[in-house]
PARO-739366 format. One record per residue: residue number from 1; residue in one letter; x, y negated, z of N, C-alpha, C in turn. Coordinates in steps of 0.02 Angstrom, whole numbers. Last residue first. Layout:
site num=NUM; residuo=A; neast=X; nnorth=Y; nup=Z; caeast=X; canorth=Y; caup=Z; ceast=X; cnorth=Y; cup=Z
...
! end
This chain:
site num=134; residuo=K; neast=9383; nnorth=-3515; nup=4738; caeast=9444; canorth=-3550; caup=4775; ceast=9463; cnorth=-3614; cup=4749
site num=133; residuo=K; neast=9265; nnorth=-3497; nup=4641; caeast=9245; canorth=-3511; caup=4731; ceast=9323; cnorth=-3540; cup=4761
site num=132; residuo=I; neast=9291; nnorth=-3452; nup=4525; caeast=9263; canorth=-3522; caup=4547; ceast=9271; cnorth=-3538; cup=4621
site num=131; residuo=W; neast=9379; nnorth=-3312; nup=4560; caeast=9404; canorth=-3376; caup=4524; ceast=9375; cnorth=-3453; cup=4555
site num=130; residuo=R; neast=9244; nnorth=-3235; nup=4609; caeast=9308; canorth=-3277; caup=4661; ceast=9346; cnorth=-3325; cup=4620
site num=129; residuo=L; neast=9185; nnorth=-3247; nup=4496; caeast=9154; canorth=-3281; caup=4523; ceast=9194; cnorth=-3303; cup=4598
site num=128; residuo=Y; neast=9277; nnorth=-3171; nup=4424; caeast=9256; canorth=-3253; caup=4396; ceast=9220; cnorth=-3283; cup=4467
site num=127; residuo=D; neast=9289; nnorth=-3032; nup=4471; caeast=9364; canorth=-3095; caup=4462; ceast=9320; cnorth=-3149; cup=4457
site num=126; residuo=E; neast=9140; nnorth=-3019; nup=4449; caeast=9172; canorth=-3021; caup=4518; ceast=9228; cnorth=-3052; cup=4533
site num=125; residuo=L; neast=9144; nnorth=-2995; nup=4298; caeast=9106; canorth=-3057; caup=4354; ceast=9139; cnorth=-3075; cup=4421
site num=124; residuo=I; neast=9246; nnorth=-2908; nup=4299; caeast=9237; canorth=-2968; caup=4235; ceast=9223; cnorth=-3027; cup=4307
site num=123; residuo=I; neast=9160; nnorth=-2807; nup=4352; caeast=9218; canorth=-2818; caup=4368; ceast=9249; cnorth=-2886; cup=4351
site num=122; residuo=T; neast=9039; nnorth=-2801; nup=4252; caeast=9059; canorth=-2805; caup=4340; ceast=9107; cnorth=-2834; cup=4379
site num=121; residuo=A; neast=9119; nnorth=-2749; nup=4153; caeast=9065; canorth=-2824; caup=4159; ceast=9068; cnorth=-2853; cup=4231
site num=120; residuo=A; neast=9161; nnorth=-2618; nup=4198; caeast=9205; canorth=-2669; caup=4166; ceast=9192; cnorth=-2751; cup=4170
site num=119; residuo=V; neast=9022; nnorth=-2577; nup=4221; caeast=9066; canorth=-2573; caup=4280; ceast=9130; cnorth=-2617; cup=4262
site num=118; residuo=A; neast=8980; nnorth=-2566; nup=4079; caeast=8943; canorth=-2625; caup=4137; ceast=8977; cnorth=-2623; cup=4188
site num=117; residuo=D; neast=9068; nnorth=-2476; nup=4015; caeast=9082; canorth=-2539; caup=4003; ceast=9037; cnorth=-2606; cup=4055
site num=116; residuo=V; neast=9041; nnorth=-2355; nup=4094; caeast=9124; canorth=-2393; caup=4102; ceast=9115; cnorth=-2444; cup=4088
site num=115; residuo=T; neast=8918; nnorth=-2305; nup=4068; caeast=8930; canorth=-2342; caup=4119; ceast=8970; cnorth=-2374; cup=4128
site num=114; residuo=S; neast=8918; nnorth=-2211; nup=3982; caeast=8883; canorth=-2225; caup=3938; ceast=8872; cnorth=-2303; cup=4030
site num=113; residuo=K; neast=9037; nnorth=-2124; nup=4020; caeast=9045; canorth=-2138; caup=3953; ceast=8993; cnorth=-2207; cup=3950
site num=112; residuo=R; neast=8972; nnorth=-2064; nup=4116; caeast=9031; canorth=-2106; caup=4125; ceast=9041; cnorth=-2155; cup=4069
site num=111; residuo=K; neast=8881; nnorth=-1989; nup=4074; caeast=8849; canorth=-2045; caup=4124; ceast=8929; cnorth=-2098; cup=4116
site num=110; residuo=K; neast=8942; nnorth=-1899; nup=4011; caeast=8895; canorth=-1951; caup=3963; ceast=8885; cnorth=-2010; cup=4021
site num=109; residuo=G; neast=9089; nnorth=-1862; nup=4120; caeast=9045; canorth=-1831; caup=4060; ceast=9003; cnorth=-1906; cup=4005
site num=108; residuo=R; neast=9055; nnorth=-1917; nup=4281; caeast=9119; canorth=-1893; caup=4241; ceast=9059; cnorth=-1888; cup=4176
site num=107; residuo=V; neast=9109; nnorth=-1999; nup=4439; caeast=9072; canorth=-1999; caup=4362; ceast=9098; cnorth=-1959; cup=4323
site num=106; residuo=D; neast=9174; nnorth=-1990; nup=4563; caeast=9173; canorth=-1928; caup=4534; ceast=9116; cnorth=-1952; cup=4469
site num=105; residuo=N; neast=9217; nnorth=-2094; nup=4622; caeast=9152; canorth=-2097; caup=4646; ceast=9138; cnorth=-2013; cup=4584
site num=104; residuo=I; neast=9352; nnorth=-2121; nup=4567; caeast=9355; canorth=-2116; caup=4661; ceast=9276; cnorth=-2092; cup=4649
site num=103; residuo=N; neast=9329; nnorth=-2142; nup=4428; caeast=9351; canorth=-2085; caup=4458; ceast=9351; cnorth=-2062; cup=4507
site num=102; residuo=L; neast=9256; nnorth=-2241; nup=4430; caeast=9238; canorth=-2213; caup=4419; ceast=9249; cnorth=-2131; cup=4436
site num=101; residuo=Y; neast=9381; nnorth=-2351; nup=4491; caeast=9304; canorth=-2339; caup=4511; ceast=9264; cnorth=-2277; cup=4502
site num=100; residuo=T; neast=9450; nnorth=-2300; nup=4334; caeast=9483; canorth=-2312; caup=4422; ceast=9422; cnorth=-2307; cup=4478
site num=99; residuo=H; neast=9379; nnorth=-2374; nup=4265; caeast=9397; canorth=-2284; caup=4266; ceast=9409; cnorth=-2271; cup=4326
site num=98; residuo=A; neast=9388; nnorth=-2497; nup=4290; caeast=9344; canorth=-2464; caup=4299; ceast=9324; cnorth=-2406; cup=4288
site num=97; residuo=S; neast=9533; nnorth=-2532; nup=4287; caeast=9485; canorth=-2531; caup=4351; ceast=9433; cnorth=-2494; cup=4356
site num=96; residuo=V; neast=9535; nnorth=-2522; nup=4148; caeast=9561; canorth=-2478; caup=4189; ceast=9540; cnorth=-2480; cup=4265
site num=95; residuo=T; neast=9466; nnorth=-2628; nup=4110; caeast=9437; canorth=-2570; caup=4103; ceast=9478; cnorth=-2510; cup=4117
site num=94; residuo=T; neast=9521; nnorth=-2720; nup=4169; caeast=9464; canorth=-2725; caup=4220; ceast=9432; cnorth=-2648; cup=4185
site num=93; residuo=C; neast=9661; nnorth=-2778; nup=4120; caeast=9650; canorth=-2715; caup=4166; ceast=9586; cnorth=-2691; cup=4187
site num=92; residuo=R; neast=9608; nnorth=-2935; nup=4089; caeast=9664; canorth=-2872; caup=4080; ceast=9659; cnorth=-2823; cup=4126
site num=91; residuo=E; neast=9500; nnorth=-3027; nup=4059; caeast=9488; canorth=-2960; caup=4087; ceast=9551; cnorth=-2914; cup=4080
site num=90; residuo=D; neast=9503; nnorth=-3208; nup=4091; caeast=9520; canorth=-3143; caup=4061; ceast=9510; cnorth=-3097; cup=4093
site num=89; residuo=F; neast=9357; nnorth=-3284; nup=4009; caeast=9387; canorth=-3260; caup=4051; ceast=9452; cnorth=-3207; cup=4066
site num=88; residuo=L; neast=9285; nnorth=-3402; nup=3936; caeast=9318; canorth=-3341; caup=3918; ceast=9349; cnorth=-3331; cup=3972
site num=87; residuo=V; neast=9090; nnorth=-3454; nup=3939; caeast=9163; canorth=-3475; caup=3957; ceast=9209; cnorth=-3401; cup=3972
site num=86; residuo=T; neast=8972; nnorth=-3565; nup=3889; caeast=9009; canorth=-3501; caup=3886; ceast=9070; cnorth=-3501; cup=3889
site num=85; residuo=E; neast=8814; nnorth=-3602; nup=3921; caeast=8882; canorth=-3625; caup=3922; ceast=8903; cnorth=-3555; cup=3922
site num=84; residuo=I; neast=8675; nnorth=-3583; nup=3794; caeast=8693; canorth=-3558; caup=3850; ceast=8785; cnorth=-3573; cup=3866
site num=83; residuo=G; neast=8625; nnorth=-3571; nup=3664; caeast=8634; canorth=-3626; caup=3722; ceast=8642; cnorth=-3626; cup=3773
site num=82; residuo=S; neast=8626; nnorth=-3467; nup=3584; caeast=8603; canorth=-3448; caup=3661; ceast=8578; cnorth=-3516; cup=3690
site num=81; residuo=K; neast=8704; nnorth=-3499; nup=3466; caeast=8636; canorth=-3449; caup=3473; ceast=8600; cnorth=-3448; cup=3535
site num=80; residuo=E; neast=8832; nnorth=-3560; nup=3534; caeast=8786; canorth=-3580; caup=3506; ceast=8728; cnorth=-3564; cup=3481
site num=79; residuo=A; neast=8872; nnorth=-3440; nup=3623; caeast=8856; canorth=-3510; caup=3647; ceast=8823; cnorth=-3551; cup=3599
site num=78; residuo=I; neast=8913; nnorth=-3331; nup=3528; caeast=8861; canorth=-3328; caup=3580; ceast=8824; cnorth=-3414; cup=3626
site num=77; residuo=K; neast=9016; nnorth=-3386; nup=3459; caeast=8937; canorth=-3387; caup=3415; ceast=8886; cnorth=-3361; cup=3477
site num=76; residuo=H; neast=9099; nnorth=-3404; nup=3548; caeast=9069; canorth=-3460; caup=3520; ceast=9021; cnorth=-3458; cup=3506
site num=75; residuo=S; neast=9115; nnorth=-3261; nup=3572; caeast=9112; canorth=-3315; caup=3623; ceast=9066; cnorth=-3374; cup=3589
site num=74; residuo=I; neast=9158; nnorth=-3244; nup=3447; caeast=9111; canorth=-3196; caup=3455; ceast=9053; cnorth=-3258; cup=3514
site num=73; residuo=K; neast=9304; nnorth=-3304; nup=3441; caeast=9234; canorth=-3302; caup=3397; ceast=9183; cnorth=-3273; cup=3416
site num=72; residuo=E; neast=9335; nnorth=-3225; nup=3573; caeast=9364; canorth=-3292; caup=3578; ceast=9281; cnorth=-3310; cup=3518
site num=71; residuo=C; neast=9347; nnorth=-3102; nup=3515; caeast=9332; canorth=-3110; caup=3570; ceast=9305; cnorth=-3189; cup=3587
site num=70; residuo=T; neast=9471; nnorth=-3114; nup=3415; caeast=9391; canorth=-3099; caup=3404; ceast=9332; cnorth=-3110; cup=3464
site num=69; residuo=K; neast=9584; nnorth=-3151; nup=3493; caeast=9533; canorth=-3179; caup=3434; ceast=9466; cnorth=-3175; cup=3434
site num=68; residuo=A; neast=9572; nnorth=-3023; nup=3564; caeast=9577; canorth=-3077; caup=3611; ceast=9531; cnorth=-3122; cup=3560
site num=67; residuo=R; neast=9606; nnorth=-2925; nup=3450; caeast=9564; canorth=-2917; caup=3494; ceast=9532; cnorth=-2977; cup=3522
site num=66; residuo=E; neast=9757; nnorth=-2994; nup=3413; caeast=9686; canorth=-2993; caup=3370; ceast=9628; cnorth=-2967; cup=3417
site num=65; residuo=G; neast=9809; nnorth=-3059; nup=3553; caeast=9816; canorth=-3030; caup=3509; ceast=9749; cnorth=-3038; cup=3471
site num=64; residuo=L; neast=9882; nnorth=-3205; nup=3671; caeast=9819; canorth=-3164; caup=3606; ceast=9821; cnorth=-3130; cup=3563
site num=63; residuo=T; neast=10001; nnorth=-3171; nup=3800; caeast=9974; canorth=-3216; caup=3742; ceast=9910; cnorth=-3157; cup=3696
site num=62; residuo=G; neast=10018; nnorth=-3131; nup=3913; caeast=9976; canorth=-3182; caup=3910; ceast=9950; cnorth=-3197; cup=3867
site num=61; residuo=D; neast=10071; nnorth=-2994; nup=3945; caeast=10120; canorth=-3059; caup=3921; ceast=10072; cnorth=-3123; cup=3932
site num=60; residuo=M; neast=9964; nnorth=-2920; nup=3899; caeast=9996; canorth=-2906; caup=3979; ceast=10038; cnorth=-2978; cup=3993
site num=59; residuo=N; neast=9855; nnorth=-2988; nup=3797; caeast=9903; canorth=-2950; caup=3815; ceast=9935; cnorth=-2951; cup=3886
site num=58; residuo=K; neast=9678; nnorth=-3025; nup=3844; caeast=9743; canorth=-3035; caup=3849; ceast=9798; cnorth=-2994; cup=3834
site num=57; residuo=P; neast=9516; nnorth=-3003; nup=3817; caeast=9578; canorth=-2961; caup=3834; ceast=9635; cnorth=-2989; cup=3813
site num=56; residuo=L; neast=9407; nnorth=-3115; nup=3902; caeast=9452; canorth=-3110; caup=3858; ceast=9519; cnorth=-3057; cup=3871
site num=55; residuo=G; neast=9242; nnorth=-3094; nup=3944; caeast=9291; canorth=-3053; caup=3954; ceast=9352; cnorth=-3078; cup=3890
site num=54; residuo=V; neast=9132; nnorth=-3204; nup=3962; caeast=9148; canorth=-3148; caup=3913; ceast=9219; cnorth=-3147; cup=3934
site num=53; residuo=V; neast=9007; nnorth=-3258; nup=4040; caeast=9050; canorth=-3265; caup=4033; ceast=9095; cnorth=-3214; cup=4007
site num=52; residuo=I; neast=8873; nnorth=-3383; nup=4033; caeast=8883; canorth=-3311; caup=4023; ceast=8988; cnorth=-3322; cup=4019
site num=51; residuo=R; neast=8766; nnorth=-3465; nup=4147; caeast=8810; canorth=-3457; caup=4124; ceast=8834; cnorth=-3390; cup=4086
site num=50; residuo=E; neast=8616; nnorth=-3421; nup=4170; caeast=8653; canorth=-3508; caup=4179; ceast=8724; cnorth=-3520; cup=4153
site num=49; residuo=A; neast=8504; nnorth=-3310; nup=4132; caeast=8609; canorth=-3338; caup=4141; ceast=8571; cnorth=-3418; cup=4126
site num=48; residuo=K; neast=8388; nnorth=-3231; nup=4145; caeast=8380; canorth=-3308; caup=4137; ceast=8460; cnorth=-3327; cup=4158
site num=47; residuo=Y; neast=8373; nnorth=-3113; nup=4092; caeast=8440; canorth=-3125; caup=4150; ceast=8404; cnorth=-3183; cup=4182
site num=46; residuo=E; neast=8337; nnorth=-3140; nup=3952; caeast=8286; canorth=-3076; caup=4009; ceast=8308; cnorth=-3107; cup=4074
site num=45; residuo=S; neast=8435; nnorth=-3219; nup=3902; caeast=8387; canorth=-3237; caup=3895; ceast=8337; cnorth=-3192; cup=3962
site num=44; residuo=A; neast=8526; nnorth=-3131; nup=3898; caeast=8538; canorth=-3175; caup=3940; ceast=8478; cnorth=-3225; cup=3934
site num=43; residuo=A; neast=8477; nnorth=-3014; nup=3802; caeast=8485; canorth=-3004; caup=3883; ceast=8504; cnorth=-3076; cup=3915
site num=42; residuo=D; neast=8482; nnorth=-3118; nup=3706; caeast=8411; canorth=-3092; caup=3722; ceast=8422; cnorth=-3056; cup=3794
site num=41; residuo=C; neast=8622; nnorth=-3116; nup=3682; caeast=8577; canorth=-3182; caup=3703; ceast=8502; cnorth=-3159; cup=3726
site num=40; residuo=I; neast=8646; nnorth=-2989; nup=3645; caeast=8680; canorth=-3022; caup=3695; ceast=8621; cnorth=-3098; cup=3727
site num=39; residuo=K; neast=8565; nnorth=-2978; nup=3513; caeast=8561; canorth=-2921; caup=3593; ceast=8567; cnorth=-2960; cup=3638
site num=38; residuo=E; neast=8670; nnorth=-3060; nup=3452; caeast=8587; canorth=-3071; caup=3443; ceast=8549; cnorth=-3027; cup=3521
site num=37; residuo=I; neast=8784; nnorth=-3000; nup=3460; caeast=8775; canorth=-3071; caup=3464; ceast=8701; cnorth=-3086; cup=3497
site num=36; residuo=L; neast=8748; nnorth=-2894; nup=3380; caeast=8767; canorth=-2887; caup=3439; ceast=8757; cnorth=-2952; cup=3486
site num=35; residuo=Q; neast=8710; nnorth=-2929; nup=3267; caeast=8667; canorth=-2873; caup=3291; ceast=8687; cnorth=-2893; cup=3363
site num=34; residuo=E; neast=8837; nnorth=-2946; nup=3210; caeast=8774; canorth=-3015; caup=3229; ceast=8725; cnorth=-2982; cup=3271
site num=33; residuo=G; neast=8923; nnorth=-2851; nup=3213; caeast=8921; canorth=-2926; caup=3255; ceast=8870; cnorth=-2957; cup=3261
site num=32; residuo=D; neast=8872; nnorth=-2698; nup=3236; caeast=8865; canorth=-2743; caup=3202; ceast=8874; cnorth=-2795; cup=3246
site num=31; residuo=K; neast=8854; nnorth=-2607; nup=3341; caeast=8942; canorth=-2623; caup=3308; ceast=8922; cnorth=-2678; cup=3257
site num=30; residuo=E; neast=8802; nnorth=-2559; nup=3490; caeast=8797; canorth=-2614; caup=3440; ceast=8876; cnorth=-2616; cup=3413
site num=29; residuo=A; neast=8740; nnorth=-2540; nup=3629; caeast=8758; canorth=-2494; caup=3578; ceast=8761; cnorth=-2534; cup=3521
site num=28; residuo=I; neast=8755; nnorth=-2622; nup=3795; caeast=8738; canorth=-2630; caup=3730; ceast=8762; cnorth=-2590; cup=3684
site num=27; residuo=V; neast=8724; nnorth=-2574; nup=3964; caeast=8765; canorth=-2576; caup=3909; ceast=8747; cnorth=-2584; cup=3832
site num=26; residuo=C; neast=8695; nnorth=-2662; nup=4109; caeast=8657; canorth=-2611; caup=4042; ceast=8712; cnorth=-2600; cup=4012
site num=25; residuo=K; neast=8724; nnorth=-2712; nup=4240; caeast=8645; canorth=-2705; caup=4202; ceast=8638; cnorth=-2666; cup=4152
site num=24; residuo=P; neast=8811; nnorth=-2713; nup=4386; caeast=8798; canorth=-2696; caup=4323; ceast=8722; cnorth=-2688; cup=4294
site num=23; residuo=F; neast=8834; nnorth=-2845; nup=4461; caeast=8780; canorth=-2779; caup=4476; ceast=8785; cnorth=-2773; cup=4393
site num=22; residuo=A; neast=8917; nnorth=-2958; nup=4604; caeast=8897; canorth=-2945; caup=4523; ceast=8853; cnorth=-2877; cup=4532
site num=21; residuo=F; neast=8893; nnorth=-3085; nup=4731; caeast=8886; canorth=-3026; caup=4717; ceast=8884; cnorth=-3013; cup=4634
site num=20; residuo=S; neast=8880; nnorth=-3224; nup=4746; caeast=8926; canorth=-3186; caup=4786; ceast=8939; cnorth=-3110; cup=4747
site num=19; residuo=E; neast=8788; nnorth=-3339; nup=4677; caeast=8848; canorth=-3288; caup=4646; ceast=8910; cnorth=-3288; cup=4704
site num=18; residuo=G; neast=8665; nnorth=-3329; nup=4731; caeast=8722; canorth=-3357; caup=4753; ceast=8778; cnorth=-3352; cup=4747
site num=17; residuo=A; neast=8578; nnorth=-3255; nup=4631; caeast=8589; canorth=-3322; caup=4624; ceast=8633; cnorth=-3368; cup=4668
site num=16; residuo=D; neast=8704; nnorth=-3103; nup=4589; caeast=8650; canorth=-3125; caup=4624; ceast=8649; cnorth=-3222; cup=4626
site num=15; residuo=S; neast=8771; nnorth=-3079; nup=4420; caeast=8754; canorth=-3108; caup=4488; ceast=8689; cnorth=-3105; cup=4529
site num=14; residuo=V; neast=8779; nnorth=-2955; nup=4298; caeast=8739; canorth=-3013; caup=4325; ceast=8773; cnorth=-3027; cup=4394
site num=13; residuo=A; neast=8856; nnorth=-2878; nup=4159; caeast=8823; canorth=-2878; caup=4220; ceast=8798; cnorth=-2954; cup=4235
site num=12; residuo=I; neast=8871; nnorth=-2789; nup=3992; caeast=8826; canorth=-2836; caup=4040; ceast=8836; cnorth=-2820; cup=4129
site num=11; residuo=G; neast=8957; nnorth=-2699; nup=3882; caeast=8925; canorth=-2721; caup=3959; ceast=8940; cnorth=-2761; cup=3971
site num=10; residuo=T; neast=8952; nnorth=-2642; nup=3740; caeast=8977; canorth=-2704; caup=3766; ceast=8926; cnorth=-2683; cup=3849
site num=9; residuo=R; neast=9034; nnorth=-2504; nup=3599; caeast=8974; canorth=-2528; caup=3673; ceast=8991; cnorth=-2592; cup=3721
site num=8; residuo=A; neast=9108; nnorth=-2519; nup=3532; caeast=9049; canorth=-2496; caup=3487; ceast=9003; cnorth=-2487; cup=3562
site num=7; residuo=L; neast=9195; nnorth=-2620; nup=3543; caeast=9203; canorth=-2598; caup=3465; ceast=9135; cnorth=-2567; cup=3453
site num=6; residuo=G; neast=9141; nnorth=-2732; nup=3681; caeast=9178; canorth=-2663; caup=3659; ceast=9169; cnorth=-2666; cup=3576
site num=5; residuo=L; neast=9155; nnorth=-2861; nup=3805; caeast=9141; canorth=-2858; caup=3736; ceast=9194; cnorth=-2781; cup=3715
site num=4; residuo=D; neast=9066; nnorth=-2882; nup=3941; caeast=9141; canorth=-2858; caup=3902; ceast=9121; cnorth=-2832; cup=3853
site num=3; residuo=V; neast=8997; nnorth=-3024; nup=3994; caeast=8996; canorth=-2967; caup=3942; ceast=9056; cnorth=-2949; cup=3920
site num=2; residuo=S; neast=8909; nnorth=-3081; nup=4159; caeast=8979; canorth=-3071; caup=4123; ceast=8953; cnorth=-3029; cup=4029
site num=1; residuo=M; neast=8799; nnorth=-3216; nup=4184; caeast=8798; canorth=-3149; caup=4167; ceast=8879; cnorth=-3155; cup=4131
! end
């Protein structure tokens, strides 16, 4: 399962059992950090996640800004609460890629806002799956 952490919405995606494909599952609308962690752990349980990949929004030069440091902290809390292996994975440009994908498929308005984070989570998971198969 992958997680694209956002300030207001967090995207969730999962892979097939063979770890070949990633699929968007849902968007969690939650601003409270502790409630968000609880909902992510609930999703991990529901989707029977064996590993949780949390997107790490590095700066373009590879350094970690405040948002990346926050994602690191949340990732550790998810691992503690869920008991599931949790890894951080570079997510630079995934939201831009998600918007591009939605533009190509002419997804607009409310539907776009409600799906972009799940699409970004899917891209994170696809990138991670390709990386572990190298």
